[in-house]
DRENVOLUM-268005 format. One record per residue (C-alpha): residue in one letter; x, y, z. Coordinates in steps of 0.02 Angstrom, whole numbers, padded with zeros to 5 digits, always signed. Example, Ala and Ser with C-alpha at 12.3 -4.5 7.8 and 13.67 -1.06 7.14 Angstrom:
REM residues 2
a+00615-00225+00390 s+00684-00053+00357 
//
This chain:
REM residues 310
m+00696-00824+00173 k+00603-00834+00328 e+00601-00971+00462 f+00462-01097+00473 k+00373-01176+00606 f+00225-01289+00588 d+00103-01346+00733 k+00002-01498+00697 i-00191-01477+00692 k-00248-01659+00667 e-00204-01833+00603 l-00283-01862+00436 k-00360-02035+00390 y-00206-02069+00270 g-00101-01984+00142 e-00103-02024-00051 n-00128-02205-00018 p-00191-02308+00132 h-00024-02358+00193 q+00043-02179+00205 a+00019-02084+00374 a-00024-01902+00355 g-00072-01751+00459 l-00127-01565+00434 y-00021-01435+00501 s-00053-01253+00526 c+00041-01110+00429 e+00067-00933+00446 e-00080-00896+00327 m-00214-01013+00311 a-00382-01008+00220 d-00537-00985+00314 y-00667-01115+00263 e-00814-01224+00322 v-00867-01401+00288 f-01051-01389+00287 f-01081-01579+00283 g-01000-01743+00231 k-00854-01832+00295 e-00688-01744+00356 l-00575-01680+00213 s-00440-01798+00165 y-00266-01772+00111 d-00308-01775-00074 n-00467-01668-00055 i-00356-01531+00022 l-00232-01541-00114 n-00381-01535-00239 l-00457-01375-00151 y-00285-01292-00160 e-00252-01314-00339 i-00434-01260-00379 a-00428-01108-00269 a-00267-01051-00343 i-00344-01070-00529 l-00496-00974-00470 s-00401-00835-00393 e-00339-00791-00568 f-00530-00752-00616 f-00592-00696-00449 d-00701-00552-00517 v-00802-00663-00651 n-00906-00824-00658 a-00771-00958-00652 v-00769-01153-00626 a-00632-01266-00608 i-00641-01459-00596 m-00495-01559-00523 k-00443-01742-00516 h-00292-01804-00425 a-00228-01632-00404 s-00237-01628-00596 c-00345-01495-00691 c-00464-01568-00803 g-00586-01427-00845 v-00593-01234-00820 a-00713-01113-00894 l-00785-00941-00880 g-00975-00900-00917 r-01101-00756-00914 t-01175-00857-00767 i-01097-00979-00643 e-01214-01106-00715 e-01151-01084-00896 a-00967-01081-00826 y-01011-01249-00745 n-01075-01327-00898 k-00935-01276-01008 a-00810-01336-00879 f-00895-01500-00870 d-00898-01510-01059 c-00703-01503-01052 d-00685-01692-00988 p-00855-01759-00933 v-00773-01932-00896 s-00642-01853-00782 a-00765-01737-00697 f-00844-01891-00613 y-00792-01912-00426 g-00683-01754-00450 t-00675-01594-00356 i-00766-01442-00417 g-00741-01259-00375 f-00840-01110-00403 s-00786-00918-00400 k-00964-00865-00370 p-01109-00936-00260 v-01184-01103-00318 d-01372-01081-00373 y-01511-01220-00373 e-01507-01270-00555 t-01317-01308-00544 a-01335-01394-00387 k-01467-01514-00475 h-01332-01558-00608 l-01197-01587-00468 n-01318-01703-00383 s-01352-01808-00530 m-01163-01856-00546 g-01033-01924-00431 v-00939-01774-00358 k-00824-01797-00208 v-00803-01616-00151 v-00888-01444-00199 m-00813-01278-00154 a-00886-01103-00168 p-00885-00937-00079 d-01078-00971-00043 f-01222-01078-00089 h-01401-01038-00118 p-01517-01117+00032 k-01607-01223-00092 a-01434-01287-00163 i-01383-01330+00009 n-01544-01423+00047 l-01532-01518-00114 m-01348-01575-00091 k-01385-01631+00084 e-01477-01780-00002 n-01313-01837-00077 p-01227-01944+00058 g-01056-01951-00024 l-01031-01762-00061 k-00929-01641+00049 v-00975-01460+00034 v-00850-01325+00072 k-00886-01141+00091 l-00726-01035+00059 n-00735-00883+00174 t-00566-00815+00115 p-00591-00698-00034 l-00515-00777-00178 k-00443-00606-00227 n-00338-00628-00073 f-00294-00817-00091 r-00149-00789-00218 n-00059-00680-00092 m-00063-00814+00035 c+00075-00941+00077 m+00199-00843-00033 e+00333-00992-00022 e+00322-01168-00074 i+00417-01305+00015 k+00471-01474-00036 l+00567-01595+00083 t+00694-01699-00004 p+00853-01809+00067 f+00950-01685-00033 g+00893-01543+00074 v+00741-01433+00102 l+00688-01333-00056 i+00601-01165-00034 q+00547-01056-00171 e+00437-00906-00198 r+00264-00951-00264 n+00242-00912-00449 n+00126-00768-00451 s+00177-00709-00620 e+00067-00585-00721 l+00065-00542-00907 d+00183-00398-00944 k+00112-00283-01079 d+00298-00244-01119 l+00345-00430-01147 f+00173-00487-01222 k+00204-00478-01409 v+00122-00537-01570 v+00283-00602-01662 t+00209-00658-01819 k+00140-00578-01984 t-00019-00654-01960 k-00123-00567-01820 p-00236-00648-01698 t-00418-00587-01681 t-00472-00496-01527 e-00566-00651-01468 q-00411-00751-01485 i-00313-00640-01387 e-00441-00644-01249 d-00437-00843-01253 a-00245-00832-01255 i-00248-00732-01084 f-00371-00853-01008 a-00271-01008-01068 w-00102-00927-01003 k-00181-00904-00829 v-00245-01085-00824 i-00077-01175-00892 k+00020-01080-00760 h-00057-01209-00635 t-00022-01368-00738 s+00123-01474-00721 t+00264-01462-00853 d+00285-01487-00993 s+00100-01438-01026 a-00013-01377-01166 l-00179-01314-01162 v-00308-01286-01304 a-00447-01158-01272 r-00586-01067-01354 d-00732-00960-01291 f-00654-00948-01113 a-00664-01143-01092 t-00518-01275-01095 l-00547-01409-01235 g-00389-01509-01210 i-00262-01509-01079 a-00096-01601-01087 k+00013-01611-00926 n+00182-01683-00866 e+00245-01726-01035 t+00427-01724-01073 n+00427-01593-01211 s+00310-01463-01288 a+00283-01556-01450 a+00213-01707-01361 a+00104-01599-01246 i+00028-01517-01391 e-00010-01671-01488 t-00087-01741-01331 a-00196-01585-01310 l-00250-01570-01485 k-00300-01763-01481 i-00407-01727-01338 a-00485-01564-01407 c-00533-01663-01568 d-00613-01552-01705 g-00634-01414-01570 s-00455-01354-01599 k-00503-01274-01765 d-00462-01081-01745 a-00439-01107-01563 v-00284-01055-01453 i-00151-01171-01389 a-00047-01119-01249 t+00118-01197-01178 d+00194-01165-01005 g+00374-01183-01079 i+00478-01123-01230 i+00435-01210-01399 y+00597-01266-01465 s+00545-01396-01590 q+00471-01373-01762 d+00363-01520-01732 a+00262-01430-01601 i+00217-01299-01743 y+00178-01446-01866 a+00060-01521-01733 a-00024-01354-01704 v-00042-01330-01893 q-00121-01507-01921 g-00247-01456-01781 r-00296-01302-01879 v-00252-01195-01723 g-00269-01000-01752 l-00148-00941-01611 i-00003-01009-01513 i+00048-00927-01354 q+00214-00975-01282 p+00360-00885-01174 g+00487-00888-01318 g+00662-00833-01289 s+00765-00978-01370 n+00902-00969-01506 k+00767-01051-01626 d+00641-00920-01603 k+00662-00853-01787 d+00643-01033-01867 i+00483-01058-01754 i+00409-00886-01800 d+00441-00908-01998 l+00366-01086-01994 a+00213-01018-01901 d+00198-00885-02036 r+00233-01007-02167 y+00061-01084-02111 g-00032-00934-02065 v-00031-00967-01882 a-00031-00819-01767 m+00096-00826-01622 i+00114-00724-01454 m+00269-00734-01357 t+00246-00680-01164 g+00432-00687-01111 i+00373-00779-00961 r+00405-00964-00920 n+00287-01055-00807 h+00358-01223-00773 k+00285-01317-00625 y+00364-01476-00543 
//
C-alpha cells in the first residue's frame, strides 16, 4: 500500500449534521468538474455525486441515469434516449427522487430539464447540458448544476484505495472494481432464464455492487423496481425489495450482493413471482438452494463474486 498525504482545499459549511465541522482535501487523482451555478457543493452533495459517478461509470457507453438520496441509491435505469432513462429511473421511487441528486451519463436535453425544473432536485450532474436546458435550469434558485469533465469511462480507475479512520486504526482497502467473470458466471438451475432476464441480471449486478450490505435489487427492462439496502440478512433484503417492487416483480430479476444461505430467501422470491435470481453462491447450502429454486421453476445464476459494501 502506498503512503497518503492530503492537502486541504477548503472548509465546508458543515459535515453530515450542522454541529459537525468538515473540510475538503485533495487526493492524488481528482475528478475534474465545474459547478455552473447554485450554492457551493456541501459535504453530502459530494458524497452523493461520488456514489452516482461510481454507478454511472458501469454504464458509461449507454444512456444511463442514477438518482441518489443520502448517499443511498433510489433509482437507476437505462434507456434508448437519456430522457427515457431519466423517466424510468424517476419511476423507480418518485418520492425519494424529490430533493435528491440526479446523475446522467450523457448530456441533458431540454425536455429532461423541463421535468427536472418541475420537481425539487438538489443537484444535477452530467457530462454536458444543452444550452436551452442550462437557461431553463437557471430559473430554479435551489438547484446546483455540475458538469463532470472527467470521462465516466476513466472514473472507475480513479482513487483505487478506500480509507476509513477508526480508533482501532486506519483501514485501507482496494476499491471494488469487480467484473463478471464468464468462467464463474453460471446458470445452475434446470430452469433457464431468457436472454432478456440475463441482460437484466447483468444490469442488476452492476448496480447492486454499489449498495450497502445486505442488499437486494429487483430489476426489469434495465430499470430498478425495488432496492433494499443495509439489511442484516439476504432474506430480509429480498422481502423488502419485493415489497417496494409490488406487482412489478413478476418475471423480473432479483440480485443480491451476498450469498443466499436461507431457504426463506427463495420462498420470498417465489412469492414475488420472480423469474431469475442472481447471487454469488459458494456456500455449503448451495445444493439445497438450487434444488428449491428448481422445485418452483425459478432460474438462478451464480457469479462466484461477492460484493459486500460496508
